[in-house]
C-alpha positions in Angstrom: 65.1 70.6 155.6 65.2 69.4 151.7 65.8 72.5 148.8 63.2 73.4 146.9 62.8 72.0 143.7 62.3 74.4 140.5 59.3 74.6 138.9 57.7 71.7 141.7 54.7 74.6 142.6 53.8 75.5 138.6 51.5 73.7 137.1 50.9 71.8 133.3 50.1 75.0 132.1 52.6 77.1 133.2 55.3 74.6 131.8 53.5 74.0 128.5 53.9 77.8 128.2 57.4 78.1 129.2 57.7 75.4 126.4 56.1 77.3 123.8 57.8 80.9 125.1 60.8 78.6 124.1 60.0 76.7 121.6 59.0 80.6 119.5 62.4 82.3 121.1 64.1 79.1 119.1 62.1 80.0 116.1 63.3 83.6 116.0 66.6 82.8 116.4 66.6 80.5 113.3 64.9 83.4 111.3 66.8 85.9 112.1 70.0 83.9 110.9 68.0 82.8 107.8 66.9 86.6 107.3 70.7 86.9 107.7 72.0 84.8 105.1 70.1 85.8 102.6 70.8 89.3 103.1 74.7 88.2 102.9 73.8 86.5 99.9 71.7 89.1 98.3 74.9 91.8 98.1 76.7 89.1 97.8 75.6 88.5 94.5 74.8 92.2 93.6 78.6 93.0 94.1 79.8 90.0 92.3 76.9 91.1 89.5 78.4 94.7 89.2 81.8 94.0 89.4 81.7 91.6 86.4 79.6 94.3 83.8 82.4 96.6 85.1 85.1 94.3 84.2 83.4 93.0 81.3 83.1 96.3 79.6 86.5 97.3 80.6 88.2 94.4 78.9 85.5 94.6 76.1 86.6 98.4 75.3 90.4 97.0 75.5 90.5 94.1 73.3 88.7 96.2 70.2 91.2 99.1 70.8 94.4 96.4 71.0 93.1 94.7 68.2 92.5 97.5 66.0 96.1 98.3 67.2 97.4 95.0 65.9 95.8 95.2 62.8 96.4 98.8 61.9 100.5 98.0 62.9 100.5 94.9 60.4 98.3 96.0 57.8 101.2 96.2 55.1 102.5 92.7 55.4 101.3 90.3 57.9 97.3 91.9 57.9 95.6 88.3 57.9 98.4 85.9 60.0 97.8 88.7 62.7 94.2 89.1 62.6 94.0 85.2 63.1 96.5 85.8 65.6 94.5 87.7 67.7 91.2 85.8 67.0 92.9 82.5 68.4 94.5 84.2 71.2 90.9 85.6 72.4 88.7 82.8 71.2 91.6 80.8 73.9 91.4 83.6 76.5 87.9 83.3 76.5 87.0 79.4 77.0 89.5 79.3 79.7 87.9 82.6 81.4 84.7 80.4 80.6 86.1 77.5 82.6 87.3 79.5 85.3 84.0 81.0 86.0 82.1 77.3 85.7 84.6 76.3 88.4 84.1 79.3 90.7 80.4 78.8 90.4 81.2 75.1 91.3 83.4 75.8 94.9 80.6 78.4 96.1 79.1 77.2 100.0 76.1 76.5 100.3 73.5 78.6 101.0 72.6 78.6 104.6 75.6 77.3 105.7 75.9 79.1 109.3 72.5 78.2 109.9 72.4 74.7 109.7 75.4 74.6 111.7 73.8 76.5 114.5 70.7 74.0 113.5 73.1 70.7 114.4 74.6 72.4 117.2 71.5 73.1 118.8 70.3 69.3 117.6 73.9 67.3 119.4 72.6 69.9 122.5 69.2 68.7 122.7 70.2 65.1 122.3 73.3 65.6 125.1 71.0 66.7 127.8 68.5 63.8 127.2 
């Protein structure tokens, strides 16, 4: 005898219901991935901002104290050259830090990269099944 075909006894309404349930499950999975991506990005940005603020505060205090120390050490003989050298050094260091930050901001991975790759895999799988 012939083997029963899966879904042969189901009607069109049952097939459409199954299709709708599958589409809802796919949408739920994708929204869950997007939610995870947003949560990761929020935590990453918060940690980055917090550490940057702490670092800037500590570096700022250190720079001011170092500049005062150098100015006091060379107060009698080389006060102006010492202050000019410190100013030049800090300007170059600041510009270098700014360039580094701009480069780092440009190399950040795309937002929702994991979700987009999962969607691409799903699309390829569906195209391959057709």
